[in-house]
N, C-alpha and C positions, 0 to 999 in steps of 0.2 A: 867427708870426702869418700868414704867407703860406699855410701849410698849411690853416688854418681857412678862409681866403677861398676857396681852391681847392675844399675840401670843400663849402662852401656852394654854389658855382657848379655843381659836379657834381650836387648834389641838385636844384637848380633846373632843370638841363638834363634830368633824368629825370622831372620833373613832367609829368603828362598834359596835353596841350593839347586843349581842346574847341573845335571849329569848328562854327558853325551851318551848316545846309544851304545857305543862300544864298551864303555865303563859298566853300563847296566848289564849288558850281555856277559861280561867277564864275571860280575858279581853273582848273577843268576847261575852261571855254569859252576862257579865255586860252591855255591849252596847245594846244587843238585849232585855234585860229586860225593857229597857226604850222605846222600840218601841210600837207604837199603833198597833192595829190589821191591820189597813189600810197600815201602813208603812211596817209591816212584810210581808203582802201580796204583796205589790209592790216590795219589795226587793227580794222576792222569784221568782217572775216573771222575774225580771231583771237578777237574778243569772242564772235561767234556760236559758234565751236567750244568755247570755254570754258563758255558758258552751257549748251550741249548736254551737255557732260561733267558739269557740276554737276547738271543735271536728271537724267541717267542715274544718278548716284550717289544722289541723293535718292530717286528712284523705287525703286532697288534696296533701300534701307533701309526705306522706307515699305511696300513690297510684299513684305517678307520673310515668305513663307508656307511656308518649307522644311519645317517639322514640323507642317503643318496640312493639312486637307482643302480649305481655301478656296483660291480663286485670286484674283489681284489684277492688274488692268490699269488703272492710273489714266489712261493715255492715252485710253481710251475715254470718260472723264468730262471730257476737255478740260484736264487739268492740264498746264501748260506754263510754264517759266521763260523760254522764248524767245518774244519777241513781235515 
Protein backbone atom coordinates (compact mmCIF):
# COMPACT_ATOMS: atom_id res chain seq x y z
CA UNK A 1 0.00 0.00 0.00
CA UNK A 2 2.90 2.34 0.66
CA UNK A 3 3.95 2.11 -2.99
CA UNK A 4 0.55 3.44 -4.13
CA UNK A 5 0.79 6.37 -1.73
CA UNK A 6 4.27 7.27 -2.99
CA UNK A 7 3.09 7.00 -6.60
CA UNK A 8 0.21 9.34 -5.92
CA UNK A 9 2.49 11.86 -4.21
CA UNK A 10 4.93 11.76 -7.13
CA UNK A 11 2.11 12.53 -9.56
CA UNK A 12 0.91 15.41 -7.41
CA UNK A 13 4.43 16.82 -7.27
CA UNK A 14 4.61 16.80 -11.09
CA UNK A 15 1.28 18.58 -11.54
CA UNK A 16 1.71 22.06 -13.05
CA UNK A 17 1.32 24.96 -10.65
CA UNK A 18 -0.32 28.09 -12.01
CA UNK A 19 0.53 31.38 -10.33
CA UNK A 20 -1.25 34.63 -11.03
CA UNK A 21 0.83 37.64 -12.05
CA UNK A 22 0.27 39.45 -8.75
CA UNK A 23 1.68 36.50 -6.78
CA UNK A 24 4.72 36.42 -9.04
CA UNK A 25 5.26 40.16 -8.59
CA UNK A 26 5.00 39.88 -4.78
CA UNK A 27 7.50 37.02 -4.71
CA UNK A 28 9.96 38.86 -6.96
CA UNK A 29 9.66 42.02 -4.83
CA UNK A 30 10.30 39.98 -1.69
CA UNK A 31 13.44 38.45 -3.22
CA UNK A 32 14.72 41.82 -4.46
CA UNK A 33 14.25 43.45 -1.04
CA UNK A 34 16.96 41.13 0.27
CA UNK A 35 19.52 42.20 -2.33
CA UNK A 36 22.44 44.43 -1.44
CA UNK A 37 23.04 47.46 -3.70
CA UNK A 38 25.95 45.60 -5.31
CA UNK A 39 23.79 42.55 -6.04
CA UNK A 40 21.00 44.73 -7.49
CA UNK A 41 23.50 46.50 -9.74
CA UNK A 42 25.05 43.22 -10.91
CA UNK A 43 21.62 41.71 -11.60
CA UNK A 44 20.55 44.79 -13.58
CA UNK A 45 23.68 44.58 -15.74
CA UNK A 46 23.14 40.85 -16.32
CA UNK A 47 19.47 41.40 -17.17
CA UNK A 48 20.36 44.08 -19.69
CA UNK A 49 22.94 41.78 -21.31
CA UNK A 50 20.47 38.89 -21.53
CA UNK A 51 17.72 41.08 -23.03
CA UNK A 52 20.19 42.37 -25.62
CA UNK A 53 21.19 38.78 -26.54
CA UNK A 54 17.53 37.76 -26.83
CA UNK A 55 16.78 40.80 -28.97
CA UNK A 56 19.72 39.99 -31.25
CA UNK A 57 18.54 36.37 -31.65
CA UNK A 58 14.97 37.45 -32.42
CA UNK A 59 16.10 40.06 -34.90
CA UNK A 60 18.31 37.49 -36.60
CA UNK A 61 15.33 35.13 -37.00
CA UNK A 62 12.85 37.82 -38.01
CA UNK A 63 15.24 39.41 -40.50
CA UNK A 64 16.47 36.23 -42.14
CA UNK A 65 16.70 37.45 -45.74
CA UNK A 66 19.58 35.19 -46.77
CA UNK A 67 17.94 33.93 -49.99
CA UNK A 68 16.10 37.13 -50.75
CA UNK A 69 16.74 40.39 -52.52
CA UNK A 70 15.12 42.23 -49.61
CA UNK A 71 16.95 43.78 -46.73
CA UNK A 72 15.71 43.99 -43.19
CA UNK A 73 16.74 46.23 -40.32
CA UNK A 74 14.07 46.28 -37.63
CA UNK A 75 16.27 48.55 -35.53
CA UNK A 76 15.41 51.45 -37.80
CA UNK A 77 11.71 50.92 -36.94
CA UNK A 78 12.32 51.13 -33.20
CA UNK A 79 11.97 47.42 -32.41
CA UNK A 80 13.56 46.78 -29.03
CA UNK A 81 13.16 44.41 -26.10
CA UNK A 82 15.45 46.55 -24.00
CA UNK A 83 13.63 49.41 -22.36
